Each structure stands twice: as C-alpha cells, then as structure tokens.
C-alpha atoms as an extended CHARMM CRD file, in Angstrom:
* protein
*
       123  EXT
         1         1  UNK       CA            171.4050000000     -113.0050000000     -156.5690000000  PROA      1               0.0000000000
         2         2  UNK       CA            172.3530000000     -116.1400000000     -154.7410000000  PROA      2               0.0000000000
         3         3  UNK       CA            174.7040000000     -118.7320000000     -156.3810000000  PROA      3               0.0000000000
         4         4  UNK       CA            174.4810000000     -122.3530000000     -155.3360000000  PROA      4               0.0000000000
         5         5  UNK       CA            176.8080000000     -125.0160000000     -156.0310000000  PROA      5               0.0000000000
         6         6  UNK       CA            176.4120000000     -128.6940000000     -155.1890000000  PROA      6               0.0000000000
         7         7  UNK       CA            178.7500000000     -131.3060000000     -154.7120000000  PROA      7               0.0000000000
         8         8  UNK       CA            179.2560000000     -134.8450000000     -153.3860000000  PROA      8               0.0000000000
         9         9  UNK       CA            177.0720000000     -136.9500000000     -155.7200000000  PROA      9               0.0000000000
        10        10  UNK       CA            178.1840000000     -140.3530000000     -156.9430000000  PROA      10              0.0000000000
        11        11  UNK       CA            177.5980000000     -143.9900000000     -157.3350000000  PROA      11              0.0000000000
        12        12  UNK       CA            176.8120000000     -146.0130000000     -154.3260000000  PROA      12              0.0000000000
        13        13  UNK       CA            175.2640000000     -149.4180000000     -153.4610000000  PROA      13              0.0000000000
        14        14  UNK       CA            171.9050000000     -149.9480000000     -151.9830000000  PROA      14              0.0000000000
        15        15  UNK       CA            172.1000000000     -149.5440000000     -148.1280000000  PROA      15              0.0000000000
        16        16  UNK       CA            174.9100000000     -147.3650000000     -148.4140000000  PROA      16              0.0000000000
        17        17  UNK       CA            175.3610000000     -143.7190000000     -147.4470000000  PROA      17              0.0000000000
        18        18  UNK       CA            176.3250000000     -140.4530000000     -149.2470000000  PROA      18              0.0000000000
        19        19  UNK       CA            176.4920000000     -136.7440000000     -148.1270000000  PROA      19              0.0000000000
        20        20  UNK       CA            175.8060000000     -133.9890000000     -150.7790000000  PROA      20              0.0000000000
        21        21  UNK       CA            176.7450000000     -130.4110000000     -150.0030000000  PROA      21              0.0000000000
        22        22  UNK       CA            175.5920000000     -127.1210000000     -151.3150000000  PROA      22              0.0000000000
        23        23  UNK       CA            177.6200000000     -123.8990000000     -150.7150000000  PROA      23              0.0000000000
        24        24  UNK       CA            175.9630000000     -120.5140000000     -151.3910000000  PROA      24              0.0000000000
        25        25  UNK       CA            177.4400000000     -117.2290000000     -152.2780000000  PROA      25              0.0000000000
        26        26  UNK       CA            176.2850000000     -113.7360000000     -153.0620000000  PROA      26              0.0000000000
        27        27  UNK       CA            173.7260000000     -112.8490000000     -150.2560000000  PROA      27              0.0000000000
        28        28  UNK       CA            173.3960000000     -113.3050000000     -146.5420000000  PROA      28              0.0000000000
        29        29  UNK       CA            172.8580000000     -117.1390000000     -146.1970000000  PROA      29              0.0000000000
        30        30  UNK       CA            171.0170000000     -116.8670000000     -143.0440000000  PROA      30              0.0000000000
        31        31  UNK       CA            168.3440000000     -114.8520000000     -144.7450000000  PROA      31              0.0000000000
        32        32  UNK       CA            167.4230000000     -117.9270000000     -146.7450000000  PROA      32              0.0000000000
        33        33  UNK       CA            165.4860000000     -121.0000000000     -146.1460000000  PROA      33              0.0000000000
        34        34  UNK       CA            167.0850000000     -123.9480000000     -148.0660000000  PROA      34              0.0000000000
        35        35  UNK       CA            165.6600000000     -126.9180000000     -149.7090000000  PROA      35              0.0000000000
        36        36  UNK       CA            166.8290000000     -130.1830000000     -151.3680000000  PROA      36              0.0000000000
        37        37  UNK       CA            164.9900000000     -131.4590000000     -154.2550000000  PROA      37              0.0000000000
        38        38  UNK       CA            165.4120000000     -134.3660000000     -156.7920000000  PROA      38              0.0000000000
        39        39  UNK       CA            164.6160000000     -135.3180000000     -160.1280000000  PROA      39              0.0000000000
        40        40  UNK       CA            164.7140000000     -138.8330000000     -161.5760000000  PROA      40              0.0000000000
        41        41  UNK       CA            164.6350000000     -139.4930000000     -165.3360000000  PROA      41              0.0000000000
        42        42  UNK       CA            161.2510000000     -139.0750000000     -166.8090000000  PROA      42              0.0000000000
        43        43  UNK       CA            159.7720000000     -137.6750000000     -163.4840000000  PROA      43              0.0000000000
        44        44  UNK       CA            159.0260000000     -134.2830000000     -162.0680000000  PROA      44              0.0000000000
        45        45  UNK       CA            161.1480000000     -132.4000000000     -159.4790000000  PROA      45              0.0000000000
        46        46  UNK       CA            160.2340000000     -133.5020000000     -156.0890000000  PROA      46              0.0000000000
        47        47  UNK       CA            160.8260000000     -132.1760000000     -152.5910000000  PROA      47              0.0000000000
        48        48  UNK       CA            163.2550000000     -134.0120000000     -150.4260000000  PROA      48              0.0000000000
        49        49  UNK       CA            163.9490000000     -131.8220000000     -147.3710000000  PROA      49              0.0000000000
        50        50  UNK       CA            164.0610000000     -128.2210000000     -146.1630000000  PROA      50              0.0000000000
        51        51  UNK       CA            165.6140000000     -126.2370000000     -143.3830000000  PROA      51              0.0000000000
        52        52  UNK       CA            164.6210000000     -122.8560000000     -141.8790000000  PROA      52              0.0000000000
        53        53  UNK       CA            166.8970000000     -119.8300000000     -141.7120000000  PROA      53              0.0000000000
        54        54  UNK       CA            167.9050000000     -119.6710000000     -138.1240000000  PROA      54              0.0000000000
        55        55  UNK       CA            166.0150000000     -121.9880000000     -135.8260000000  PROA      55              0.0000000000
        56        56  UNK       CA            167.0140000000     -124.8240000000     -138.1000000000  PROA      56              0.0000000000
        57        57  UNK       CA            163.5260000000     -126.4210000000     -138.1250000000  PROA      57              0.0000000000
        58        58  UNK       CA            163.3050000000     -129.1750000000     -140.7500000000  PROA      58              0.0000000000
        59        59  UNK       CA            160.7120000000     -130.6420000000     -143.2410000000  PROA      59              0.0000000000
        60        60  UNK       CA            161.0260000000     -134.1140000000     -144.8940000000  PROA      60              0.0000000000
        61        61  UNK       CA            159.3780000000     -135.9030000000     -147.6790000000  PROA      61              0.0000000000
        62        62  UNK       CA            157.7490000000     -139.1480000000     -146.2490000000  PROA      62              0.0000000000
        63        63  UNK       CA            159.8630000000     -141.1260000000     -148.6330000000  PROA      63              0.0000000000
        64        64  UNK       CA            162.9860000000     -140.0130000000     -146.9180000000  PROA      64              0.0000000000
        65        65  UNK       CA            161.9620000000     -139.5930000000     -143.4400000000  PROA      65              0.0000000000
        66        66  UNK       CA            164.2550000000     -141.5450000000     -141.0620000000  PROA      66              0.0000000000
        67        67  UNK       CA            166.9380000000     -142.0680000000     -143.5670000000  PROA      67              0.0000000000
        68        68  UNK       CA            168.0100000000     -138.4330000000     -144.7480000000  PROA      68              0.0000000000
        69        69  UNK       CA            168.9560000000     -135.5780000000     -142.5670000000  PROA      69              0.0000000000
        70        70  UNK       CA            169.2890000000     -131.8940000000     -143.7090000000  PROA      70              0.0000000000
        71        71  UNK       CA            171.5930000000     -129.7240000000     -141.7990000000  PROA      71              0.0000000000
        72        72  UNK       CA            173.1460000000     -126.1260000000     -142.3790000000  PROA      72              0.0000000000
        73        73  UNK       CA            176.1800000000     -124.1530000000     -141.2160000000  PROA      73              0.0000000000
        74        74  UNK       CA            175.5150000000     -120.5230000000     -141.6720000000  PROA      74              0.0000000000
        75        75  UNK       CA            179.1030000000     -119.5500000000     -140.8120000000  PROA      75              0.0000000000
        76        76  UNK       CA            180.2230000000     -121.6610000000     -143.9690000000  PROA      76              0.0000000000
        77        77  UNK       CA            177.2680000000     -120.6840000000     -146.0290000000  PROA      77              0.0000000000
        78        78  UNK       CA            176.4850000000     -124.2960000000     -146.5710000000  PROA      78              0.0000000000
        79        79  UNK       CA            173.6640000000     -126.8720000000     -146.3950000000  PROA      79              0.0000000000
        80        80  UNK       CA            174.0470000000     -130.5740000000     -146.4180000000  PROA      80              0.0000000000
        81        81  UNK       CA            171.9780000000     -133.4420000000     -146.9680000000  PROA      81              0.0000000000
        82        82  UNK       CA            173.1540000000     -136.8430000000     -145.2790000000  PROA      82              0.0000000000
        83        83  UNK       CA            171.5360000000     -139.9220000000     -147.1270000000  PROA      83              0.0000000000
        84        84  UNK       CA            171.7340000000     -143.1690000000     -145.3980000000  PROA      84              0.0000000000
        85        85  UNK       CA            170.0970000000     -146.5670000000     -146.2130000000  PROA      85              0.0000000000
        86        86  UNK       CA            169.8650000000     -145.5110000000     -149.7790000000  PROA      86              0.0000000000
        87        87  UNK       CA            167.6590000000     -147.1980000000     -152.1260000000  PROA      87              0.0000000000
        88        88  UNK       CA            167.7270000000     -147.5720000000     -155.8980000000  PROA      88              0.0000000000
        89        89  UNK       CA            164.6420000000     -145.3560000000     -155.9750000000  PROA      89              0.0000000000
        90        90  UNK       CA            166.6430000000     -142.4640000000     -154.5240000000  PROA      90              0.0000000000
        91        91  UNK       CA            168.6860000000     -142.3670000000     -157.8480000000  PROA      91              0.0000000000
        92        92  UNK       CA            168.2400000000     -138.7450000000     -159.1310000000  PROA      92              0.0000000000
        93        93  UNK       CA            169.8640000000     -135.4430000000     -159.6850000000  PROA      93              0.0000000000
        94        94  UNK       CA            169.7310000000     -133.7280000000     -156.4580000000  PROA      94              0.0000000000
        95        95  UNK       CA            169.3970000000     -129.8560000000     -156.3990000000  PROA      95              0.0000000000
        96        96  UNK       CA            169.6140000000     -127.3580000000     -153.6290000000  PROA      96              0.0000000000
        97        97  UNK       CA            167.4780000000     -124.3030000000     -153.5750000000  PROA      97              0.0000000000
        98        98  UNK       CA            167.0370000000     -121.2310000000     -151.5470000000  PROA      98              0.0000000000
        99        99  UNK       CA            164.2500000000     -118.7230000000     -150.7690000000  PROA      99              0.0000000000
       100       100  UNK       CA            163.8720000000     -115.8970000000     -148.4890000000  PROA      100             0.0000000000
       101       101  UNK       CA            161.3970000000     -116.5040000000     -145.7960000000  PROA      101             0.0000000000
       102       102  UNK       CA            159.9770000000     -119.7030000000     -144.3800000000  PROA      102             0.0000000000
       103       103  UNK       CA            160.7180000000     -123.3090000000     -145.6140000000  PROA      103             0.0000000000
       104       104  UNK       CA            158.4060000000     -124.5380000000     -148.2340000000  PROA      104             0.0000000000
       105       105  UNK       CA            158.0770000000     -127.8380000000     -150.0840000000  PROA      105             0.0000000000
       106       106  UNK       CA            156.9200000000     -126.7410000000     -153.5610000000  PROA      106             0.0000000000
       107       107  UNK       CA            159.7810000000     -126.1160000000     -155.9680000000  PROA      107             0.0000000000
       108       108  UNK       CA            158.1080000000     -123.1680000000     -157.5940000000  PROA      108             0.0000000000
       109       109  UNK       CA            158.3840000000     -121.2280000000     -154.2120000000  PROA      109             0.0000000000
       110       110  UNK       CA            162.1670000000     -121.2310000000     -154.3820000000  PROA      110             0.0000000000
       111       111  UNK       CA            163.9550000000     -118.4620000000     -156.1800000000  PROA      111             0.0000000000
       112       112  UNK       CA            167.5320000000     -119.8250000000     -156.6530000000  PROA      112             0.0000000000
       113       113  UNK       CA            168.7430000000     -123.1630000000     -157.8450000000  PROA      113             0.0000000000
       114       114  UNK       CA            171.9700000000     -124.9980000000     -158.1290000000  PROA      114             0.0000000000
       115       115  UNK       CA            173.1030000000     -126.9900000000     -161.1250000000  PROA      115             0.0000000000
       116       116  UNK       CA            172.5000000000     -130.3400000000     -159.4160000000  PROA      116             0.0000000000
       117       117  UNK       CA            174.6190000000     -133.2780000000     -158.4290000000  PROA      117             0.0000000000
       118       118  UNK       CA            173.8370000000     -136.8190000000     -159.6580000000  PROA      118             0.0000000000
       119       119  UNK       CA            173.1560000000     -139.6700000000     -157.1590000000  PROA      119             0.0000000000
       120       120  UNK       CA            173.1450000000     -143.1820000000     -158.4190000000  PROA      120             0.0000000000
       121       121  UNK       CA            172.0940000000     -146.0660000000     -156.1580000000  PROA      121             0.0000000000
       122       122  UNK       CA            172.8640000000     -149.4480000000     -157.5090000000  PROA      122             0.0000000000
       123       123  UNK       CA            170.9480000000     -152.5650000000     -156.4630000000  PROA      123             0.0000000000
C-alpha cells in the first residue's frame, strides 16, 4: 500500500501562483510514477501532469503546458505541482496518484490516490 497526502491548496487570484505538494509513505517512492489530476465540480477527473520514477521525465496536459511544472524529490518521498499564471478554469480539487511502472495519463491506470486538495482561482 501507498498512502498519499496532498497539501497546499487554497484561494488565489487569477494570474497568481500556488504550489501543491504530495507526500507518500508505505513503499519505495522511487518505484512509482506520480501523477497529478484534477476534478472540477460536475466534471470528470482529468490528467494534469505526470513524472517518471527515476529519470524524471514529465508529461503535461495541453491546458497547463507552460504554466504548471511537476517535480519530485525521491529523498523526501514528495511530488510537487507548481502552478503559475492560474486561471479561473484551473479551479478544482487536485489529486496526486501513484502507479508502478511508466507514467500514464489515464486515471484508471493509477493504483493509489490521495484525498485531494482544493484550489480555487478567483477572477
């Protein structure tokens, strides 16, 4: 089992920045690719970004490319999502997720999920 705990959400004005964090426990963190997903009210959960286990290769949704950056620190068992130039449409609950093996963009391919942290961007 892998336990994931997100933090860092909050209220921010459009154009602002926020960093959300996710700390993992329970297994060897470097064995897992990590992803960030988000879910807005009334919408399905969608892929935001992912980072591979060791070479730290990244994937991004087109909607966040150039604004968001995913990083990880295997020594701290943590993954981060730096969000810049935030827009009201970025408002959602943000979830981190873990899977063994390569990074994927479909949520059903992830095995472990955190409880989410809410990000609200005001216009």
